[in-house]
PDB file with SEQRES, HELIX, SHEET and CRYST1 records, atoms N, CA, C and O in Angstrom:
SEQRES   1 A   72  MET SER ALA ARG ASN SER PRO ARG PRO GLY GLY HIS GLY          
SEQRES   2 A   72  GLU ALA TRP TYR GLN GLN PRO ILE LEU TRP PHE GLY ALA          
SEQRES   3 A   72  ALA ILE PHE ALA ALA LEU LEU ALA GLY CYS VAL TRP MET          
SEQRES   4 A   72  ILE VAL VAL SER ALA ARG HIS ALA ASP THR PRO LEU ASP          
SEQRES   5 A   72  ALA PRO HIS ALA VAL LEU GLY VAL PRO ALA SER THR HIS          
SEQRES   6 A   72  SER THR PRO PRO PRO SER PRO                                  
HELIX    1 AA1 PRO A    9  GLY A   11  5                                   3    
HELIX    2 AA2 TRP A   16  GLN A   18  5                                   3    
HELIX    3 AA3 PRO A   20  ARG A   45  1                                  26    
SHEET    1 AA1 2 ALA A  56  VAL A  57  0                                        
SHEET    2 AA1 2 VAL A  60  PRO A  61 -1                                        
CRYST1    1.000    1.000    1.000  90.00  90.00  90.00 P 1           1          
ATOM      1  N   MET A   1       0.915  -1.138   0.045  1.00  0.00           N  
ATOM      2  CA  MET A   1      -0.031  -0.077   0.018  1.00  0.00           C  
ATOM      3  C   MET A   1       0.890   1.277  -0.059  1.00  0.00           C  
ATOM      4  O   MET A   1       1.846   1.391   0.708  1.00  0.00           O  
ATOM      5  N   SER A   2       0.632   2.099  -0.827  1.00  0.00           N  
ATOM      6  CA  SER A   2       1.403   3.395  -0.808  1.00  0.00           C  
ATOM      7  C   SER A   2       1.035   4.334   0.279  1.00  0.00           C  
ATOM      8  O   SER A   2      -0.049   4.309   0.862  1.00  0.00           O  
ATOM      9  N   ALA A   3       2.014   5.175   0.521  1.00  0.00           N  
ATOM     10  CA  ALA A   3       1.644   6.236   1.646  1.00  0.00           C  
ATOM     11  C   ALA A   3       0.614   7.197   1.326  1.00  0.00           C  
ATOM     12  O   ALA A   3       0.041   7.755   2.262  1.00  0.00           O  
ATOM     13  N   ARG A   4       0.283   7.481   0.076  1.00  0.00           N  
ATOM     14  CA  ARG A   4      -0.731   8.268  -0.217  1.00  0.00           C  
ATOM     15  C   ARG A   4      -2.150   7.679  -0.034  1.00  0.00           C  
ATOM     16  O   ARG A   4      -3.123   8.423   0.092  1.00  0.00           O  
ATOM     17  N   ASN A   5      -2.244   6.436  -0.023  1.00  0.00           N  
ATOM     18  CA  ASN A   5      -3.595   5.692   0.155  1.00  0.00           C  
ATOM     19  C   ASN A   5      -3.707   5.303   1.646  1.00  0.00           C  
ATOM     20  O   ASN A   5      -4.801   4.931   2.070  1.00  0.00           O  
ATOM     21  N   SER A   6      -2.714   5.362   2.403  1.00  0.00           N  
ATOM     22  CA  SER A   6      -2.909   4.942   3.892  1.00  0.00           C  
ATOM     23  C   SER A   6      -3.685   5.715   4.611  1.00  0.00           C  
ATOM     24  O   SER A   6      -3.552   6.933   4.492  1.00  0.00           O  
ATOM     25  N   PRO A   7      -4.574   5.226   5.429  1.00  0.00           N  
ATOM     26  CA  PRO A   7      -5.475   6.023   6.296  1.00  0.00           C  
ATOM     27  C   PRO A   7      -4.574   6.649   7.306  1.00  0.00           C  
ATOM     28  O   PRO A   7      -3.458   6.216   7.592  1.00  0.00           O  
ATOM     29  N   ARG A   8      -5.177   7.762   7.854  1.00  0.00           N  
ATOM     30  CA  ARG A   8      -4.541   8.541   8.950  1.00  0.00           C  
ATOM     31  C   ARG A   8      -4.885   7.785  10.224  1.00  0.00           C  
ATOM     32  O   ARG A   8      -5.916   7.117  10.296  1.00  0.00           O  
ATOM     33  N   PRO A   9      -4.031   7.888  11.217  1.00  0.00           N  
ATOM     34  CA  PRO A   9      -4.279   7.201  12.479  1.00  0.00           C  
ATOM     35  C   PRO A   9      -5.613   7.951  13.110  1.00  0.00           C  
ATOM     36  O   PRO A   9      -5.704   9.178  13.140  1.00  0.00           O  
ATOM     37  N   GLY A  10      -6.557   7.127  13.571  1.00  0.00           N  
ATOM     38  CA  GLY A  10      -7.675   7.656  14.268  1.00  0.00           C  
ATOM     39  C   GLY A  10      -8.854   7.989  13.120  1.00  0.00           C  
ATOM     40  O   GLY A  10     -10.025   8.121  13.476  1.00  0.00           O  
ATOM     41  N   GLY A  11      -8.493   8.100  11.856  1.00  0.00           N  
ATOM     42  CA  GLY A  11      -9.419   8.469  10.884  1.00  0.00           C  
ATOM     43  C   GLY A  11     -10.066   9.709  11.021  1.00  0.00           C  
ATOM     44  O   GLY A  11     -11.179   9.903  10.533  1.00  0.00           O  
ATOM     45  N   HIS A  12      -9.366  10.671  11.734  1.00  0.00           N  
ATOM     46  CA  HIS A  12      -9.802  12.127  11.673  1.00  0.00           C  
ATOM     47  C   HIS A  12      -9.225  12.946  10.660  1.00  0.00           C  
ATOM     48  O   HIS A  12      -8.066  12.772  10.281  1.00  0.00           O  
ATOM     49  N   GLY A  13     -10.033  13.899  10.165  1.00  0.00           N  
ATOM     50  CA  GLY A  13      -9.515  14.762   9.127  1.00  0.00           C  
ATOM     51  C   GLY A  13      -9.588  14.370   7.696  1.00  0.00           C  
ATOM     52  O   GLY A  13      -8.996  15.001   6.820  1.00  0.00           O  
ATOM     53  N   GLU A  14     -10.314  13.329   7.470  1.00  0.00           N  
ATOM     54  CA  GLU A  14     -10.297  12.661   6.082  1.00  0.00           C  
ATOM     55  C   GLU A  14     -11.592  13.216   5.342  1.00  0.00           C  
ATOM     56  O   GLU A  14     -11.526  13.565   4.163  1.00  0.00           O  
ATOM     57  N   ALA A  15     -12.694  13.281   6.030  1.00  0.00           N  
ATOM     58  CA  ALA A  15     -13.953  13.651   5.300  1.00  0.00           C  
ATOM     59  C   ALA A  15     -13.997  15.218   5.161  1.00  0.00           C  
ATOM     60  O   ALA A  15     -13.431  15.966   5.958  1.00  0.00           O  
ATOM     61  N   TRP A  16     -14.699  15.628   4.109  1.00  0.00           N  
ATOM     62  CA  TRP A  16     -14.714  17.110   3.759  1.00  0.00           C  
ATOM     63  C   TRP A  16     -15.414  17.842   4.896  1.00  0.00           C  
ATOM     64  O   TRP A  16     -14.974  18.959   5.166  1.00  0.00           O  
ATOM     65  N   TYR A  17     -16.414  17.386   5.581  1.00  0.00           N  
ATOM     66  CA  TYR A  17     -17.032  17.996   6.612  1.00  0.00           C  
ATOM     67  C   TYR A  17     -16.165  18.106   7.968  1.00  0.00           C  
ATOM     68  O   TYR A  17     -16.618  18.718   8.935  1.00  0.00           O  
ATOM     69  N   GLN A  18     -15.018  17.545   7.992  1.00  0.00           N  
ATOM     70  CA  GLN A  18     -14.126  17.637   8.956  1.00  0.00           C  
ATOM     71  C   GLN A  18     -13.088  18.666   8.849  1.00  0.00           C  
ATOM     72  O   GLN A  18     -12.232  18.820   9.720  1.00  0.00           O  
ATOM     73  N   GLN A  19     -13.166  19.388   7.754  1.00  0.00           N  
ATOM     74  CA  GLN A  19     -12.174  20.581   7.407  1.00  0.00           C  
ATOM     75  C   GLN A  19     -12.713  21.776   7.948  1.00  0.00           C  
ATOM     76  O   GLN A  19     -13.825  22.137   7.565  1.00  0.00           O  
ATOM     77  N   PRO A  20     -12.064  22.460   8.810  1.00  0.00           N  
ATOM     78  CA  PRO A  20     -12.551  23.851   9.291  1.00  0.00           C  
ATOM     79  C   PRO A  20     -12.600  24.845   8.305  1.00  0.00           C  
ATOM     80  O   PRO A  20     -13.501  25.684   8.344  1.00  0.00           O  
ATOM     81  N   ILE A  21     -11.620  24.863   7.294  1.00  0.00           N  
ATOM     82  CA  ILE A  21     -11.704  25.895   6.413  1.00  0.00           C  
ATOM     83  C   ILE A  21     -12.909  25.970   5.498  1.00  0.00           C  
ATOM     84  O   ILE A  21     -13.335  27.011   4.999  1.00  0.00           O  
ATOM     85  N   LEU A  22     -13.449  24.669   5.318  1.00  0.00           N  
ATOM     86  CA  LEU A  22     -14.631  24.677   4.543  1.00  0.00           C  
ATOM     87  C   LEU A  22     -15.854  25.165   5.186  1.00  0.00           C  
ATOM     88  O   LEU A  22     -16.761  25.695   4.544  1.00  0.00           O  
ATOM     89  N   TRP A  23     -15.883  24.978   6.527  1.00  0.00           N  
ATOM     90  CA  TRP A  23     -16.935  25.428   7.353  1.00  0.00           C  
ATOM     91  C   TRP A  23     -16.838  26.903   7.393  1.00  0.00           C  
ATOM     92  O   TRP A  23     -17.858  27.583   7.281  1.00  0.00           O  
ATOM     93  N   PHE A  24     -15.703  27.422   7.542  1.00  0.00           N  
ATOM     94  CA  PHE A  24     -15.468  28.924   7.575  1.00  0.00           C  
ATOM     95  C   PHE A  24     -15.956  29.491   6.195  1.00  0.00           C  
ATOM     96  O   PHE A  24     -16.615  30.530   6.158  1.00  0.00           O  
ATOM     97  N   GLY A  25     -15.652  28.854   5.159  1.00  0.00           N  
ATOM     98  CA  GLY A  25     -16.066  29.372   3.842  1.00  0.00           C  
ATOM     99  C   GLY A  25     -17.552  29.338   3.676  1.00  0.00           C  
ATOM    100  O   GLY A  25     -18.077  30.248   3.034  1.00  0.00           O  
ATOM    101  N   ALA A  26     -18.275  28.395   4.181  1.00  0.00           N  
ATOM    102  CA  ALA A  26     -19.711  28.152   4.168  1.00  0.00           C  
ATOM    103  C   ALA A  26     -20.314  29.155   5.076  1.00  0.00           C  
ATOM    104  O   ALA A  26     -21.400  29.645   4.766  1.00  0.00           O  
ATOM    105  N   ALA A  27     -19.694  29.518   6.202  1.00  0.00           N  
ATOM    106  CA  ALA A  27     -20.246  30.582   7.034  1.00  0.00           C  
ATOM    107  C   ALA A  27     -20.121  31.991   6.573  1.00  0.00           C  
ATOM    108  O   ALA A  27     -20.928  32.864   6.894  1.00  0.00           O  
ATOM    109  N   ILE A  28     -19.104  32.183   5.825  1.00  0.00           N  
ATOM    110  CA  ILE A  28     -18.926  33.542   5.047  1.00  0.00           C  
ATOM    111  C   ILE A  28     -19.869  33.631   4.031  1.00  0.00           C  
ATOM    112  O   ILE A  28     -20.497  34.686   3.934  1.00  0.00           O  
ATOM    113  N   PHE A  29     -20.085  32.730   3.261  1.00  0.00           N  
ATOM    114  CA  PHE A  29     -21.000  32.608   2.105  1.00  0.00           C  
ATOM    115  C   PHE A  29     -22.478  32.813   2.629  1.00  0.00           C  
ATOM    116  O   PHE A  29     -23.249  33.551   2.014  1.00  0.00           O  
ATOM    117  N   ALA A  30     -22.861  32.137   3.793  1.00  0.00           N  
ATOM    118  CA  ALA A  30     -24.168  32.276   4.324  1.00  0.00           C  
ATOM    119  C   ALA A  30     -24.386  33.691   4.849  1.00  0.00           C  
ATOM    120  O   ALA A  30     -25.490  34.221   4.721  1.00  0.00           O  
ATOM    121  N   ALA A  31     -23.256  34.385   5.497  1.00  0.00           N  
ATOM    122  CA  ALA A  31     -23.393  35.751   5.920  1.00  0.00           C  
ATOM    123  C   ALA A  31     -23.514  36.644   4.751  1.00  0.00           C  
ATOM    124  O   ALA A  31     -24.191  37.667   4.844  1.00  0.00           O  
ATOM    125  N   LEU A  32     -22.942  36.350   3.723  1.00  0.00           N  
ATOM    126  CA  LEU A  32     -22.997  37.211   2.512  1.00  0.00           C  
ATOM    127  C   LEU A  32     -24.374  37.116   1.968  1.00  0.00           C  
ATOM    128  O   LEU A  32     -24.931  38.172   1.667  1.00  0.00           O  
ATOM    129  N   LEU A  33     -24.936  36.101   1.818  1.00  0.00           N  
ATOM    130  CA  LEU A  33     -26.347  35.766   1.298  1.00  0.00           C  
ATOM    131  C   LEU A  33     -27.372  36.641   2.366  1.00  0.00           C  
ATOM    132  O   LEU A  33     -28.251  37.401   1.960  1.00  0.00           O  
ATOM    133  N   ALA A  34     -27.128  36.421   3.567  1.00  0.00           N  
ATOM    134  CA  ALA A  34     -28.004  36.971   4.429  1.00  0.00           C  
ATOM    135  C   ALA A  34     -27.895  38.527   4.435  1.00  0.00           C  
ATOM    136  O   ALA A  34     -28.914  39.211   4.526  1.00  0.00           O  
ATOM    137  N   GLY A  35     -26.715  39.055   4.342  1.00  0.00           N  
ATOM    138  CA  GLY A  35     -26.592  40.620   4.114  1.00  0.00           C  
ATOM    139  C   GLY A  35     -27.297  40.991   2.885  1.00  0.00           C  
ATOM    140  O   GLY A  35     -27.960  42.029   2.897  1.00  0.00           O  
ATOM    141  N   CYS A  36     -27.239  40.293   1.851  1.00  0.00           N  
ATOM    142  CA  CYS A  36     -27.814  40.715   0.454  1.00  0.00           C  
ATOM    143  C   CYS A  36     -29.354  40.716   0.715  1.00  0.00           C  
ATOM    144  O   CYS A  36     -30.041  41.649   0.300  1.00  0.00           O  
ATOM    145  N   VAL A  37     -29.918  39.620   1.435  1.00  0.00           N  
ATOM    146  CA  VAL A  37     -31.238  39.621   1.534  1.00  0.00           C  
ATOM    147  C   VAL A  37     -31.756  40.629   2.554  1.00  0.00           C  
ATOM    148  O   VAL A  37     -32.909  41.049   2.458  1.00  0.00           O  
ATOM    149  N   TRP A  38     -30.968  41.014   3.491  1.00  0.00           N  
ATOM    150  CA  TRP A  38     -31.266  42.131   4.480  1.00  0.00           C  
ATOM    151  C   TRP A  38     -31.309  43.421   3.683  1.00  0.00           C  
ATOM    152  O   TRP A  38     -32.270  44.180   3.811  1.00  0.00           O  
ATOM    153  N   MET A  39     -30.307  43.697   2.868  1.00  0.00           N  
ATOM    154  CA  MET A  39     -30.235  45.059   2.144  1.00  0.00           C  
ATOM    155  C   MET A  39     -31.474  45.183   1.215  1.00  0.00           C  
ATOM    156  O   MET A  39     -32.028  46.274   1.080  1.00  0.00           O  
ATOM    157  N   ILE A  40     -31.899  44.100   0.593  1.00  0.00           N  
ATOM    158  CA  ILE A  40     -33.014  44.135  -0.274  1.00  0.00           C  
ATOM    159  C   ILE A  40     -34.381  44.499   0.466  1.00  0.00           C  
ATOM    160  O   ILE A  40     -35.238  45.243  -0.011  1.00  0.00           O  
ATOM    161  N   VAL A  41     -34.453  43.854   1.719  1.00  0.00           N  
ATOM    162  CA  VAL A  41     -35.690  44.050   2.586  1.00  0.00           C  
ATOM    163  C   VAL A  41     -35.667  45.418   2.976  1.00  0.00           C  
ATOM    164  O   VAL A  41     -36.692  46.075   2.795  1.00  0.00           O  
ATOM    165  N   VAL A  42     -34.475  46.054   3.576  1.00  0.00           N  
ATOM    166  CA  VAL A  42     -34.492  47.354   4.089  1.00  0.00           C  
ATOM    167  C   VAL A  42     -34.658  48.378   2.973  1.00  0.00           C  
ATOM    168  O   VAL A  42     -35.187  49.457   3.241  1.00  0.00           O  
ATOM    169  N   SER A  43     -34.265  48.123   1.809  1.00  0.00           N  
ATOM    170  CA  SER A  43     -34.533  49.012   0.733  1.00  0.00           C  
ATOM    171  C   SER A  43     -35.839  49.089   0.106  1.00  0.00           C  
ATOM    172  O   SER A  43     -36.252  50.093  -0.473  1.00  0.00           O  
ATOM    173  N   ALA A  44     -36.527  47.915   0.247  1.00  0.00           N  
ATOM    174  CA  ALA A  44     -37.917  47.839  -0.105  1.00  0.00           C  
ATOM    175  C   ALA A  44     -38.806  48.561   0.993  1.00  0.00           C  
ATOM    176  O   ALA A  44     -39.890  49.030   0.645  1.00  0.00           O  
ATOM    177  N   ARG A  45     -38.437  48.652   2.136  1.00  0.00           N  
ATOM    178  CA  ARG A  45     -39.301  49.281   3.142  1.00  0.00           C  
ATOM    179  C   ARG A  45     -39.101  50.770   3.154  1.00  0.00           C  
ATOM    180  O   ARG A  45     -40.036  51.493   3.497  1.00  0.00           O  
ATOM    181  N   HIS A  46     -37.934  51.276   2.799  1.00  0.00           N  
ATOM    182  CA  HIS A  46     -37.574  52.725   2.788  1.00  0.00           C  
ATOM    183  C   HIS A  46     -37.307  53.139   1.363  1.00  0.00           C  
ATOM    184  O   HIS A  46     -36.174  53.137   0.880  1.00  0.00           O  
ATOM    185  N   ALA A  47     -38.524  53.538   0.631  1.00  0.00           N  
ATOM    186  CA  ALA A  47     -38.320  54.005  -0.792  1.00  0.00           C  
ATOM    187  C   ALA A  47     -37.609  55.461  -0.711  1.00  0.00           C  
ATOM    188  O   ALA A  47     -37.676  56.153   0.304  1.00  0.00           O  
ATOM    189  N   ASP A  48     -37.011  55.803  -1.736  1.00  0.00           N  
ATOM    190  CA  ASP A  48     -36.429  57.141  -1.841  1.00  0.00           C  
ATOM    191  C   ASP A  48     -37.454  58.100  -2.367  1.00  0.00           C  
ATOM    192  O   ASP A  48     -38.243  57.808  -3.266  1.00  0.00           O  
ATOM    193  N   THR A  49     -37.400  59.259  -1.759  1.00  0.00           N  
ATOM    194  CA  THR A  49     -38.300  60.264  -2.168  1.00  0.00           C  
ATOM    195  C   THR A  49     -37.812  60.984  -3.402  1.00  0.00           C  
ATOM    196  O   THR A  49     -36.631  61.293  -3.558  1.00  0.00           O  
ATOM    197  N   PRO A  50     -38.768  61.237  -4.268  1.00  0.00           N  
ATOM    198  CA  PRO A  50     -38.197  61.991  -5.529  1.00  0.00           C  
ATOM    199  C   PRO A  50     -37.749  63.357  -5.311  1.00  0.00           C  
ATOM    200  O   PRO A  50     -38.296  64.033  -4.439  1.00  0.00           O  
ATOM    201  N   LEU A  51     -36.773  63.843  -6.046  1.00  0.00           N  
ATOM    202  CA  LEU A  51     -36.132  65.149  -5.864  1.00  0.00           C  
ATOM    203  C   LEU A  51     -36.766  66.025  -6.846  1.00  0.00           C  
ATOM    204  O   LEU A  51     -37.334  65.563  -7.836  1.00  0.00           O  
ATOM    205  N   ASP A  52     -36.683  67.362  -6.588  1.00  0.00           N  
ATOM    206  CA  ASP A  52     -37.259  68.435  -7.450  1.00  0.00           C  
ATOM    207  C   ASP A  52     -36.125  68.976  -8.299  1.00  0.00           C  
ATOM    208  O   ASP A  52     -35.771  70.155  -8.259  1.00  0.00           O  
ATOM    209  N   ALA A  53     -35.584  68.056  -9.062  1.00  0.00           N  
ATOM    210  CA  ALA A  53     -34.442  68.337 -10.089  1.00  0.00           C  
ATOM    211  C   ALA A  53     -34.934  68.157 -11.397  1.00  0.00           C  
ATOM    212  O   ALA A  53     -35.845  67.351 -11.591  1.00  0.00           O  
ATOM    213  N   PRO A  54     -34.386  68.885 -12.422  1.00  0.00           N  
ATOM    214  CA  PRO A  54     -34.602  68.762 -13.890  1.00  0.00           C  
ATOM    215  C   PRO A  54     -34.466  67.239 -14.254  1.00  0.00           C  
ATOM    216  O   PRO A  54     -33.688  66.481 -13.675  1.00  0.00           O  
ATOM    217  N   HIS A  55     -35.244  66.901 -15.203  1.00  0.00           N  
ATOM    218  CA  HIS A  55     -34.993  65.527 -15.954  1.00  0.00           C  
ATOM    219  C   HIS A  55     -33.642  65.407 -16.494  1.00  0.00           C  
ATOM    220  O   HIS A  55     -33.214  66.337 -17.177  1.00  0.00           O  
ATOM    221  N   ALA A  56     -32.872  64.317 -16.263  1.00  0.00           N  
ATOM    222  CA  ALA A  56     -31.706  64.201 -16.834  1.00  0.00           C  
ATOM    223  C   ALA A  56     -31.599  63.010 -17.718  1.00  0.00           C  
ATOM    224  O   ALA A  56     -32.257  62.015 -17.414  1.00  0.00           O  
ATOM    225  N   VAL A  57     -30.824  62.996 -18.809  1.00  0.00           N  
ATOM    226  CA  VAL A  57     -30.745  61.940 -19.793  1.00  0.00           C  
ATOM    227  C   VAL A  57     -29.322  61.497 -19.753  1.00  0.00           C  
ATOM    228  O   VAL A  57     -28.393  62.217 -20.117  1.00  0.00           O  
ATOM    229  N   LEU A  58     -29.179  60.227 -19.274  1.00  0.00           N  
ATOM    230  CA  LEU A  58     -27.891  59.562 -19.050  1.00  0.00           C  
ATOM    231  C   LEU A  58     -26.940  60.410 -18.061  1.00  0.00           C  
ATOM    232  O   LEU A  58     -25.717  60.423 -18.203  1.00  0.00           O  
ATOM    233  N   GLY A  59     -27.596  61.097 -17.078  1.00  0.00           N  
ATOM    234  CA  GLY A  59     -26.790  61.728 -16.166  1.00  0.00           C  
ATOM    235  C   GLY A  59     -26.572  63.323 -16.620  1.00  0.00           C  
ATOM    236  O   GLY A  59     -26.104  64.119 -15.806  1.00  0.00           O  
ATOM    237  N   VAL A  60     -26.875  63.665 -17.735  1.00  0.00           N  
ATOM    238  CA  VAL A  60     -26.633  64.929 -18.172  1.00  0.00           C  
ATOM    239  C   VAL A  60     -27.958  65.742 -18.147  1.00  0.00           C  
ATOM    240  O   VAL A  60     -28.948  65.265 -18.701  1.00  0.00           O  
ATOM    241  N   PRO A  61     -28.017  66.928 -17.536  1.00  0.00           N  
ATOM    242  CA  PRO A  61     -29.270  67.797 -17.575  1.00  0.00           C  
ATOM    243  C   PRO A  61     -29.763  68.043 -18.915  1.00  0.00           C  
ATOM    244  O   PRO A  61     -28.979  68.249 -19.842  1.00  0.00           O  
ATOM    245  N   ALA A  62     -31.173  68.032 -19.088  1.00  0.00           N  
ATOM    246  CA  ALA A  62     -31.740  68.247 -20.334  1.00  0.00           C  
ATOM    247  C   ALA A  62     -31.666  69.893 -20.646  1.00  0.00           C  
ATOM    248  O   ALA A  62     -31.876  70.286 -21.793  1.00  0.00           O  
ATOM    249  N   SER A  63     -31.421  70.644 -19.783  1.00  0.00           N  
ATOM    250  CA  SER A  63     -31.426  72.022 -20.112  1.00  0.00           C  
ATOM    251  C   SER A  63     -30.196  72.671 -19.336  1.00  0.00           C  
ATOM    252  O   SER A  63     -29.757  72.192 -18.290  1.00  0.00           O  
ATOM    253  N   THR A  64     -29.678  73.822 -19.960  1.00  0.00           N  
ATOM    254  CA  THR A  64     -28.577  74.472 -19.388  1.00  0.00           C  
ATOM    255  C   THR A  64     -29.022  75.558 -18.392  1.00  0.00           C  
ATOM    256  O   THR A  64     -30.182  75.971 -18.373  1.00  0.00           O  
ATOM    257  N   HIS A  65     -28.061  76.006 -17.567  1.00  0.00           N  
ATOM    258  CA  HIS A  65     -28.478  77.146 -16.644  1.00  0.00           C  
ATOM    259  C   HIS A  65     -28.600  78.537 -17.461  1.00  0.00           C  
ATOM    260  O   HIS A  65     -29.303  79.432 -16.992  1.00  0.00           O  
ATOM    261  N   SER A  66     -27.967  78.704 -18.589  1.00  0.00           N  
ATOM    262  CA  SER A  66     -28.106  79.912 -19.376  1.00  0.00           C  
ATOM    263  C   SER A  66     -29.461  80.176 -20.074  1.00  0.00           C  
ATOM    264  O   SER A  66     -29.808  81.288 -20.473  1.00  0.00           O  
ATOM    265  N   THR A  67     -30.173  79.072 -20.179  1.00  0.00           N  
ATOM    266  CA  THR A  67     -31.558  79.324 -20.973  1.00  0.00           C  
ATOM    267  C   THR A  67     -32.627  79.466 -19.937  1.00  0.00           C  
ATOM    268  O   THR A  67     -32.637  78.740 -18.943  1.00  0.00           O  
ATOM    269  N   PRO A  68     -33.516  80.376 -20.150  1.00  0.00           N  
ATOM    270  CA  PRO A  68     -34.590  80.565 -19.079  1.00  0.00           C  
ATOM    271  C   PRO A  68     -35.434  79.208 -19.066  1.00  0.00           C  
ATOM    272  O   PRO A  68     -35.410  78.415 -20.006  1.00  0.00           O  
ATOM    273  N   PRO A  69     -36.097  79.047 -18.035  1.00  0.00           N  
ATOM    274  CA  PRO A  69     -37.068  77.834 -17.779  1.00  0.00           C  
ATOM    275  C   PRO A  69     -38.344  78.011 -18.740  1.00  0.00           C  
ATOM    276  O   PRO A  69     -38.921  79.089 -18.885  1.00  0.00           O  
ATOM    277  N   PRO A  70     -38.668  76.957 -19.302  1.00  0.00           N  
ATOM    278  CA  PRO A  70     -40.002  77.048 -20.051  1.00  0.00           C  
ATOM    279  C   PRO A  70     -41.188  77.547 -19.320  1.00  0.00           C  
ATOM    280  O   PRO A  70     -41.411  77.201 -18.160  1.00  0.00           O  
ATOM    281  N   SER A  71     -41.963  78.369 -19.990  1.00  0.00           N  
ATOM    282  CA  SER A  71     -43.170  78.952 -19.271  1.00  0.00           C  
ATOM    283  C   SER A  71     -44.160  77.925 -19.231  1.00  0.00           C  
ATOM    284  O   SER A  71     -44.379  77.161 -20.170  1.00  0.00           O  
ATOM    285  N   PRO A  72     -44.858  77.912 -17.948  1.00  0.00           N  
ATOM    286  CA  PRO A  72     -45.973  76.769 -18.007  1.00  0.00           C  
ATOM    287  C   PRO A  72     -47.190  77.097 -18.731  1.00  0.00           C  
ATOM    288  O   PRO A  72     -48.097  76.269 -18.822  1.00  0.00           O  
TER     289      PRO A  72                                                      
END                                                                             
């Protein structure tokens, strides 16, 4: 039997669920998902109020400051 295939004494540390780094990674992943869900829930509860700003197209104002505002 080669050294690579020989079992460890006591049989500890061979299964994937006995590796602490995998549990740590799973805990970080679960915390990340919980944080994303929490941010979605909070943002759904607190909607943004609309601003009294001129309409912008792709972030550029539709009118310049030098032109007078259109009359109603």
